[in-house]
PDB file as gemmi writes it, atoms N, CA and C in Angstrom:
CRYST1    1.000    1.000    1.000  90.00  90.00  90.00 P 1                      
ATOM      1  N   MET A   1     231.899  54.830  81.175  1.00  0.00           N  
ATOM      2  CA  MET A   1     231.419  54.926  82.550  1.00  0.00           C  
ATOM      3  C   MET A   1     229.935  55.134  82.538  1.00  0.00           C  
ATOM      4  N   SER A   2     229.226  54.516  83.433  1.00  0.00           N  
ATOM      5  CA  SER A   2     227.781  54.659  83.568  1.00  0.00           C  
ATOM      6  C   SER A   2     227.491  56.083  84.063  1.00  0.00           C  
ATOM      7  N   THR A   3     226.418  56.636  83.493  1.00  0.00           N  
ATOM      8  CA  THR A   3     225.991  57.991  83.959  1.00  0.00           C  
ATOM      9  C   THR A   3     225.127  57.882  85.271  1.00  0.00           C  
ATOM     10  N   THR A   4     224.991  56.606  85.765  1.00  0.00           N  
ATOM     11  CA  THR A   4     224.213  56.523  86.988  1.00  0.00           C  
ATOM     12  C   THR A   4     225.014  56.550  88.241  1.00  0.00           C  
ATOM     13  N   MET A   5     226.334  56.584  88.078  1.00  0.00           N  
ATOM     14  CA  MET A   5     227.224  56.676  89.206  1.00  0.00           C  
ATOM     15  C   MET A   5     227.121  58.118  89.750  1.00  0.00           C  
ATOM     16  N   ARG A   6     227.046  58.164  91.108  1.00  0.00           N  
ATOM     17  CA  ARG A   6     226.954  59.487  91.761  1.00  0.00           C  
ATOM     18  C   ARG A   6     228.441  59.939  92.193  1.00  0.00           C  
ATOM     19  N   VAL A   7     228.563  61.238  92.293  1.00  0.00           N  
ATOM     20  CA  VAL A   7     229.851  61.809  92.719  1.00  0.00           C  
ATOM     21  C   VAL A   7     230.368  61.177  94.048  1.00  0.00           C  
ATOM     22  N   PRO A   8     229.514  61.058  95.086  1.00  0.00           N  
ATOM     23  CA  PRO A   8     230.026  60.430  96.311  1.00  0.00           C  
ATOM     24  C   PRO A   8     230.443  58.974  96.115  1.00  0.00           C  
ATOM     25  N   ASP A   9     229.768  58.248  95.190  1.00  0.00           N  
ATOM     26  CA  ASP A   9     230.138  56.840  94.946  1.00  0.00           C  
ATOM     27  C   ASP A   9     231.530  56.841  94.341  1.00  0.00           C  
ATOM     28  N   LEU A  10     231.745  57.676  93.326  1.00  0.00           N  
ATOM     29  CA  LEU A  10     233.005  57.716  92.657  1.00  0.00           C  
ATOM     30  C   LEU A  10     234.139  58.224  93.587  1.00  0.00           C  
ATOM     31  N   ALA A  11     233.778  59.109  94.495  1.00  0.00           N  
ATOM     32  CA  ALA A  11     234.739  59.619  95.457  1.00  0.00           C  
ATOM     33  C   ALA A  11     235.182  58.484  96.416  1.00  0.00           C  
ATOM     34  N   ASP A  12     234.193  57.597  96.808  1.00  0.00           N  
ATOM     35  CA  ASP A  12     234.560  56.463  97.598  1.00  0.00           C  
ATOM     36  C   ASP A  12     235.524  55.561  96.862  1.00  0.00           C  
ATOM     37  N   VAL A  13     235.309  55.367  95.638  1.00  0.00           N  
ATOM     38  CA  VAL A  13     236.177  54.545  94.815  1.00  0.00           C  
ATOM     39  C   VAL A  13     237.585  55.110  94.748  1.00  0.00           C  
ATOM     40  N   LEU A  14     237.643  56.403  94.493  1.00  0.00           N  
ATOM     41  CA  LEU A  14     238.908  57.145  94.415  1.00  0.00           C  
ATOM     42  C   LEU A  14     239.634  57.066  95.755  1.00  0.00           C  
ATOM     43  N   PHE A  15     238.891  57.289  96.822  1.00  0.00           N  
ATOM     44  CA  PHE A  15     239.443  57.242  98.158  1.00  0.00           C  
ATOM     45  C   PHE A  15     240.178  55.920  98.440  1.00  0.00           C  
ATOM     46  N   ALA A  16     239.610  54.868  97.888  1.00  0.00           N  
ATOM     47  CA  ALA A  16     240.156  53.533  98.111  1.00  0.00           C  
ATOM     48  C   ALA A  16     241.276  53.163  97.181  1.00  0.00           C  
ATOM     49  N   CYS A  17     241.595  54.039  96.246  1.00  0.00           N  
ATOM     50  CA  CYS A  17     242.637  53.825  95.283  1.00  0.00           C  
ATOM     51  C   CYS A  17     244.032  54.163  95.925  1.00  0.00           C  
ATOM     52  N   ASP A  18     245.103  53.691  95.301  1.00  0.00           N  
ATOM     53  CA  ASP A  18     246.442  54.081  95.748  1.00  0.00           C  
ATOM     54  C   ASP A  18     246.836  55.441  95.339  1.00  0.00           C  
ATOM     55  N   LEU A  19     246.108  56.105  94.460  1.00  0.00           N  
ATOM     56  CA  LEU A  19     246.450  57.445  94.022  1.00  0.00           C  
ATOM     57  C   LEU A  19     246.449  58.445  95.185  1.00  0.00           C  
ATOM     58  N   GLN A  20     247.446  59.268  95.184  1.00  0.00           N  
ATOM     59  CA  GLN A  20     247.635  60.136  96.308  1.00  0.00           C  
ATOM     60  C   GLN A  20     247.448  61.642  95.917  1.00  0.00           C  
ATOM     61  N   PRO A  21     246.806  62.450  96.784  1.00  0.00           N  
ATOM     62  CA  PRO A  21     246.684  63.850  96.400  1.00  0.00           C  
ATOM     63  C   PRO A  21     248.003  64.541  96.145  1.00  0.00           C  
ATOM     64  N   SER A  22     249.016  64.148  96.843  1.00  0.00           N  
ATOM     65  CA  SER A  22     250.321  64.780  96.657  1.00  0.00           C  
ATOM     66  C   SER A  22     250.903  64.564  95.256  1.00  0.00           C  
ATOM     67  N   ALA A  23     250.428  63.604  94.538  1.00  0.00           N  
ATOM     68  CA  ALA A  23     250.842  63.331  93.183  1.00  0.00           C  
ATOM     69  C   ALA A  23     250.234  64.275  92.192  1.00  0.00           C  
ATOM     70  N   ASP A  24     249.265  65.086  92.651  1.00  0.00           N  
ATOM     71  CA  ASP A  24     248.538  66.037  91.798  1.00  0.00           C  
ATOM     72  C   ASP A  24     248.095  65.352  90.521  1.00  0.00           C  
ATOM     73  N   PRO A  25     247.304  64.307  90.630  1.00  0.00           N  
ATOM     74  CA  PRO A  25     246.867  63.558  89.440  1.00  0.00           C  
ATOM     75  C   PRO A  25     246.045  64.354  88.510  1.00  0.00           C  
ATOM     76  N   THR A  26     246.211  64.089  87.205  1.00  0.00           N  
ATOM     77  CA  THR A  26     245.426  64.669  86.125  1.00  0.00           C  
ATOM     78  C   THR A  26     244.009  64.056  86.203  1.00  0.00           C  
ATOM     79  N   PRO A  27     243.066  64.747  85.559  1.00  0.00           N  
ATOM     80  CA  PRO A  27     241.712  64.132  85.416  1.00  0.00           C  
ATOM     81  C   PRO A  27     241.733  62.783  84.782  1.00  0.00           C  
ATOM     82  N   ASP A  28     242.617  62.562  83.758  1.00  0.00           N  
ATOM     83  CA  ASP A  28     242.728  61.221  83.116  1.00  0.00           C  
ATOM     84  C   ASP A  28     243.259  60.250  84.103  1.00  0.00           C  
ATOM     85  N   GLN A  29     244.219  60.602  84.928  1.00  0.00           N  
ATOM     86  CA  GLN A  29     244.739  59.628  85.936  1.00  0.00           C  
ATOM     87  C   GLN A  29     243.645  59.293  86.965  1.00  0.00           C  
ATOM     88  N   VAL A  30     242.848  60.227  87.351  1.00  0.00           N  
ATOM     89  CA  VAL A  30     241.786  60.045  88.337  1.00  0.00           C  
ATOM     90  C   VAL A  30     240.771  59.047  87.693  1.00  0.00           C  
ATOM     91  N   ARG A  31     240.348  59.324  86.484  1.00  0.00           N  
ATOM     92  CA  ARG A  31     239.366  58.437  85.831  1.00  0.00           C  
ATOM     93  C   ARG A  31     239.955  57.037  85.636  1.00  0.00           C  
ATOM     94  N   GLN A  32     241.205  56.927  85.290  1.00  0.00           N  
ATOM     95  CA  GLN A  32     241.860  55.604  85.120  1.00  0.00           C  
ATOM     96  C   GLN A  32     241.940  54.921  86.488  1.00  0.00           C  
ATOM     97  N   ALA A  33     242.317  55.554  87.504  1.00  0.00           N  
ATOM     98  CA  ALA A  33     242.371  54.897  88.828  1.00  0.00           C  
ATOM     99  C   ALA A  33     241.023  54.401  89.251  1.00  0.00           C  
ATOM    100  N   ILE A  34     239.983  55.176  89.062  1.00  0.00           N  
ATOM    101  CA  ILE A  34     238.598  54.761  89.384  1.00  0.00           C  
ATOM    102  C   ILE A  34     238.230  53.573  88.519  1.00  0.00           C  
ATOM    103  N   HIS A  35     238.484  53.619  87.208  1.00  0.00           N  
ATOM    104  CA  HIS A  35     238.141  52.514  86.326  1.00  0.00           C  
ATOM    105  C   HIS A  35     238.822  51.246  86.768  1.00  0.00           C  
ATOM    106  N   ASP A  36     240.167  51.321  87.120  1.00  0.00           N  
ATOM    107  CA  ASP A  36     240.925  50.183  87.539  1.00  0.00           C  
ATOM    108  C   ASP A  36     240.362  49.560  88.847  1.00  0.00           C  
ATOM    109  N   ARG A  37     240.096  50.468  89.824  1.00  0.00           N  
ATOM    110  CA  ARG A  37     239.607  50.019  91.117  1.00  0.00           C  
ATOM    111  C   ARG A  37     238.239  49.308  90.937  1.00  0.00           C  
ATOM    112  N   LEU A  38     237.335  49.913  90.168  1.00  0.00           N  
ATOM    113  CA  LEU A  38     236.058  49.291  89.914  1.00  0.00           C  
ATOM    114  C   LEU A  38     236.172  47.959  89.238  1.00  0.00           C  
ATOM    115  N   GLY A  39     237.119  47.827  88.305  1.00  0.00           N  
ATOM    116  CA  GLY A  39     237.379  46.587  87.660  1.00  0.00           C  
ATOM    117  C   GLY A  39     237.819  45.541  88.689  1.00  0.00           C  
ATOM    118  N   ALA A  40     238.694  45.930  89.606  1.00  0.00           N  
ATOM    119  CA  ALA A  40     239.190  44.977  90.577  1.00  0.00           C  
ATOM    120  C   ALA A  40     238.076  44.581  91.565  1.00  0.00           C  
ATOM    121  N   CYS A  41     237.040  45.348  91.664  1.00  0.00           N  
ATOM    122  CA  CYS A  41     235.901  45.103  92.568  1.00  0.00           C  
ATOM    123  C   CYS A  41     234.603  44.650  91.830  1.00  0.00           C  
ATOM    124  N   SER A  42     234.839  44.108  90.632  1.00  0.00           N  
ATOM    125  CA  SER A  42     233.716  43.646  89.764  1.00  0.00           C  
ATOM    126  C   SER A  42     232.676  44.735  89.548  1.00  0.00           C  
ATOM    127  N   GLY A  43     233.086  45.992  89.469  1.00  0.00           N  
ATOM    128  CA  GLY A  43     232.206  47.071  89.177  1.00  0.00           C  
ATOM    129  C   GLY A  43     231.354  47.529  90.326  1.00  0.00           C  
ATOM    130  N   SER A  44     231.613  47.047  91.499  1.00  0.00           N  
ATOM    131  CA  SER A  44     230.843  47.371  92.685  1.00  0.00           C  
ATOM    132  C   SER A  44     231.529  48.432  93.584  1.00  0.00           C  
ATOM    133  N   HIS A  45     230.901  49.586  93.760  1.00  0.00           N  
ATOM    134  CA  HIS A  45     231.566  50.532  94.580  1.00  0.00           C  
ATOM    135  C   HIS A  45     231.314  50.292  96.073  1.00  0.00           C  
ATOM    136  N   GLU A  46     230.399  49.366  96.436  1.00  0.00           N  
ATOM    137  CA  GLU A  46     230.113  49.089  97.833  1.00  0.00           C  
ATOM    138  C   GLU A  46     231.352  48.633  98.606  1.00  0.00           C  
ATOM    139  N   PHE A  47     232.226  47.843  97.944  1.00  0.00           N  
ATOM    140  CA  PHE A  47     233.485  47.428  98.654  1.00  0.00           C  
ATOM    141  C   PHE A  47     234.280  48.650  99.048  1.00  0.00           C  
ATOM    142  N   CYS A  48     234.366  49.620  98.156  1.00  0.00           N  
ATOM    143  CA  CYS A  48     235.134  50.813  98.400  1.00  0.00           C  
ATOM    144  C   CYS A  48     234.448  51.664  99.563  1.00  0.00           C  
ATOM    145  N   ALA A  49     233.154  51.670  99.541  1.00  0.00           N  
ATOM    146  CA  ALA A  49     232.430  52.395 100.657  1.00  0.00           C  
ATOM    147  C   ALA A  49     232.723  51.768 101.998  1.00  0.00           C  
ATOM    148  N   ALA A  50     232.849  50.497 102.049  1.00  0.00           N  
ATOM    149  CA  ALA A  50     233.153  49.766 103.290  1.00  0.00           C  
ATOM    150  C   ALA A  50     234.615  50.077 103.719  1.00  0.00           C  
ATOM    151  N   TYR A  51     235.516  50.147 102.754  1.00  0.00           N  
ATOM    152  CA  TYR A  51     236.887  50.604 103.027  1.00  0.00           C  
ATOM    153  C   TYR A  51     236.932  52.026 103.617  1.00  0.00           C  
ATOM    154  N   VAL A  52     236.199  52.885 102.947  1.00  0.00           N  
ATOM    155  CA  VAL A  52     236.185  54.307 103.426  1.00  0.00           C  
ATOM    156  C   VAL A  52     235.634  54.429 104.849  1.00  0.00           C  
ATOM    157  N   ALA A  53     234.586  53.674 105.147  1.00  0.00           N  
ATOM    158  CA  ALA A  53     234.032  53.660 106.536  1.00  0.00           C  
ATOM    159  C   ALA A  53     235.114  53.179 107.512  1.00  0.00           C  
ATOM    160  N   GLN A  54     235.853  52.150 107.151  1.00  0.00           N  
ATOM    161  CA  GLN A  54     236.885  51.587 108.000  1.00  0.00           C  
ATOM    162  C   GLN A  54     237.971  52.673 108.248  1.00  0.00           C  
ATOM    163  N   GLU A  55     238.388  53.284 107.158  1.00  0.00           N  
ATOM    164  CA  GLU A  55     239.428  54.289 107.245  1.00  0.00           C  
ATOM    165  C   GLU A  55     238.964  55.492 108.144  1.00  0.00           C  
ATOM    166  N   ALA A  56     237.744  55.869 107.973  1.00  0.00           N  
ATOM    167  CA  ALA A  56     237.186  57.001 108.731  1.00  0.00           C  
ATOM    168  C   ALA A  56     237.234  56.653 110.229  1.00  0.00           C  
ATOM    169  N   GLY A  57     237.001  55.430 110.595  1.00  0.00           N  
ATOM    170  CA  GLY A  57     237.020  55.058 111.995  1.00  0.00           C  
ATOM    171  C   GLY A  57     238.438  54.888 112.486  1.00  0.00           C  
ATOM    172  N   ASP A  58     239.279  54.345 111.656  1.00  0.00           N  
ATOM    173  CA  ASP A  58     240.684  54.101 112.086  1.00  0.00           C  
ATOM    174  C   ASP A  58     241.592  55.321 112.024  1.00  0.00           C  
ATOM    175  N   HIS A  59     241.301  56.225 111.095  1.00  0.00           N  
ATOM    176  CA  HIS A  59     242.177  57.420 110.883  1.00  0.00           C  
ATOM    177  C   HIS A  59     241.312  58.685 110.634  1.00  0.00           C  
ATOM    178  N   PRO A  60     240.553  59.066 111.632  1.00  0.00           N  
ATOM    179  CA  PRO A  60     239.666  60.253 111.454  1.00  0.00           C  
ATOM    180  C   PRO A  60     240.459  61.513 111.208  1.00  0.00           C  
ATOM    181  N   GLU A  61     241.741  61.568 111.649  1.00  0.00           N  
ATOM    182  CA  GLU A  61     242.517  62.773 111.460  1.00  0.00           C  
ATOM    183  C   GLU A  61     242.897  63.018 109.989  1.00  0.00           C  
ATOM    184  N   THR A  62     242.885  61.986 109.201  1.00  0.00           N  
ATOM    185  CA  THR A  62     243.251  62.145 107.747  1.00  0.00           C  
ATOM    186  C   THR A  62     242.043  61.933 106.828  1.00  0.00           C  
ATOM    187  N   TYR A  63     241.019  61.372 107.412  1.00  0.00           N  
ATOM    188  CA  TYR A  63     239.809  61.024 106.556  1.00  0.00           C  
ATOM    189  C   TYR A  63     239.247  62.239 105.856  1.00  0.00           C  
ATOM    190  N   THR A  64     239.020  63.322 106.601  1.00  0.00           N  
ATOM    191  CA  THR A  64     238.279  64.500 106.038  1.00  0.00           C  
ATOM    192  C   THR A  64     239.114  65.093 104.881  1.00  0.00           C  
ATOM    193  N   ASP A  65     240.370  65.241 105.091  1.00  0.00           N  
ATOM    194  CA  ASP A  65     241.168  65.862 103.960  1.00  0.00           C  
ATOM    195  C   ASP A  65     241.210  65.004 102.746  1.00  0.00           C  
ATOM    196  N   ARG A  66     241.344  63.671 102.887  1.00  0.00           N  
ATOM    197  CA  ARG A  66     241.385  62.781 101.757  1.00  0.00           C  
ATOM    198  C   ARG A  66     240.004  62.737 101.078  1.00  0.00           C  
ATOM    199  N   MET A  67     238.940  62.744 101.803  1.00  0.00           N  
ATOM    200  CA  MET A  67     237.621  62.716 101.216  1.00  0.00           C  
ATOM    201  C   MET A  67     237.307  64.047 100.470  1.00  0.00           C  
ATOM    202  N   HIS A  68     237.716  65.136 101.031  1.00  0.00           N  
ATOM    203  CA  HIS A  68     237.571  66.417 100.297  1.00  0.00           C  
ATOM    204  C   HIS A  68     238.324  66.367  99.021  1.00  0.00           C  
ATOM    205  N   TRP A  69     239.532  65.870  99.050  1.00  0.00           N  
ATOM    206  CA  TRP A  69     240.355  65.753  97.816  1.00  0.00           C  
ATOM    207  C   TRP A  69     239.613  64.857  96.828  1.00  0.00           C  
ATOM    208  N   ALA A  70     239.170  63.672  97.285  1.00  0.00           N  
ATOM    209  CA  ALA A  70     238.465  62.714  96.407  1.00  0.00           C  
ATOM    210  C   ALA A  70     237.274  63.400  95.715  1.00  0.00           C  
ATOM    211  N   LEU A  71     236.416  64.094  96.521  1.00  0.00           N  
ATOM    212  CA  LEU A  71     235.246  64.710  95.947  1.00  0.00           C  
ATOM    213  C   LEU A  71     235.648  65.769  94.950  1.00  0.00           C  
ATOM    214  N   ASP A  72     236.611  66.611  95.282  1.00  0.00           N  
ATOM    215  CA  ASP A  72     237.068  67.633  94.322  1.00  0.00           C  
ATOM    216  C   ASP A  72     237.625  67.031  93.018  1.00  0.00           C  
ATOM    217  N   ALA A  73     238.486  65.987  93.224  1.00  0.00           N  
ATOM    218  CA  ALA A  73     239.115  65.319  92.082  1.00  0.00           C  
ATOM    219  C   ALA A  73     238.055  64.719  91.141  1.00  0.00           C  
ATOM    220  N   VAL A  74     237.090  64.019  91.678  1.00  0.00           N  
ATOM    221  CA  VAL A  74     235.996  63.485  90.912  1.00  0.00           C  
ATOM    222  C   VAL A  74     235.219  64.536  90.181  1.00  0.00           C  
ATOM    223  N   THR A  75     234.895  65.566  90.838  1.00  0.00           N  
ATOM    224  CA  THR A  75     234.078  66.663  90.226  1.00  0.00           C  
ATOM    225  C   THR A  75     234.867  67.236  89.045  1.00  0.00           C  
ATOM    226  N   ARG A  76     236.189  67.430  89.208  1.00  0.00           N  
ATOM    227  CA  ARG A  76     236.962  67.948  88.069  1.00  0.00           C  
ATOM    228  C   ARG A  76     237.167  66.883  86.975  1.00  0.00           C  
ATOM    229  N   ALA A  77     237.410  65.664  87.329  1.00  0.00           N  
ATOM    230  CA  ALA A  77     237.704  64.638  86.374  1.00  0.00           C  
ATOM    231  C   ALA A  77     236.444  64.253  85.508  1.00  0.00           C  
ATOM    232  N   TYR A  78     235.286  64.407  86.064  1.00  0.00           N  
ATOM    233  CA  TYR A  78     234.055  64.079  85.366  1.00  0.00           C  
ATOM    234  C   TYR A  78     233.199  65.302  85.078  1.00  0.00           C  
ATOM    235  N   ALA A  79     233.867  66.460  84.941  1.00  0.00           N  
ATOM    236  CA  ALA A  79     233.106  67.702  84.654  1.00  0.00           C  
ATOM    237  C   ALA A  79     232.241  67.635  83.342  1.00  0.00           C  
ATOM    238  N   ASP A  80     232.689  66.876  82.391  1.00  0.00           N  
ATOM    239  CA  ASP A  80     231.979  66.752  81.120  1.00  0.00           C  
ATOM    240  C   ASP A  80     230.935  65.591  81.089  1.00  0.00           C  
ATOM    241  N   TYR A  81     230.822  64.880  82.251  1.00  0.00           N  
ATOM    242  CA  TYR A  81     229.894  63.774  82.274  1.00  0.00           C  
ATOM    243  C   TYR A  81     228.667  64.166  83.131  1.00  0.00           C  
ATOM    244  N   ARG A  82     227.613  63.502  82.846  1.00  0.00           N  
ATOM    245  CA  ARG A  82     226.416  63.726  83.670  1.00  0.00           C  
ATOM    246  C   ARG A  82     226.435  62.847  84.884  1.00  0.00           C  
ATOM    247  N   LEU A  83     226.641  63.454  86.043  1.00  0.00           N  
ATOM    248  CA  LEU A  83     226.722  62.708  87.294  1.00  0.00           C  
ATOM    249  C   LEU A  83     225.716  63.321  88.281  1.00  0.00           C  
ATOM    250  N   ALA A  84     225.152  62.488  89.181  1.00  0.00           N  
ATOM    251  CA  ALA A  84     224.283  62.942  90.158  1.00  0.00           C  
ATOM    252  C   ALA A  84     225.127  63.488  91.337  1.00  0.00           C  
ATOM    253  N   ALA A  85     224.664  64.494  91.994  1.00  0.00           N  
ATOM    254  CA  ALA A  85     225.395  65.073  93.079  1.00  0.00           C  
ATOM    255  C   ALA A  85     225.217  64.231  94.324  1.00  0.00           C  
TER     256      ALA A  85                                                      
END                                                                             
């Protein structure tokens, strides 16, 4: 993984994945889900950011909880990596 990815960028990617907070994914599962989603999007997190924006508008009642989960999961999953906040 590139060390230039920022936590919010990775959280957007995770938010757009099928992985669910209720599954209590491990850090390895979080990293794999992000890797797979980025691969499906040709390495561009911008597609995921657009999806997140759409979901925030369509489902504001669930957006905040899911984004908090995504930010926390990314922070834990990449604790040993150098990421920008």
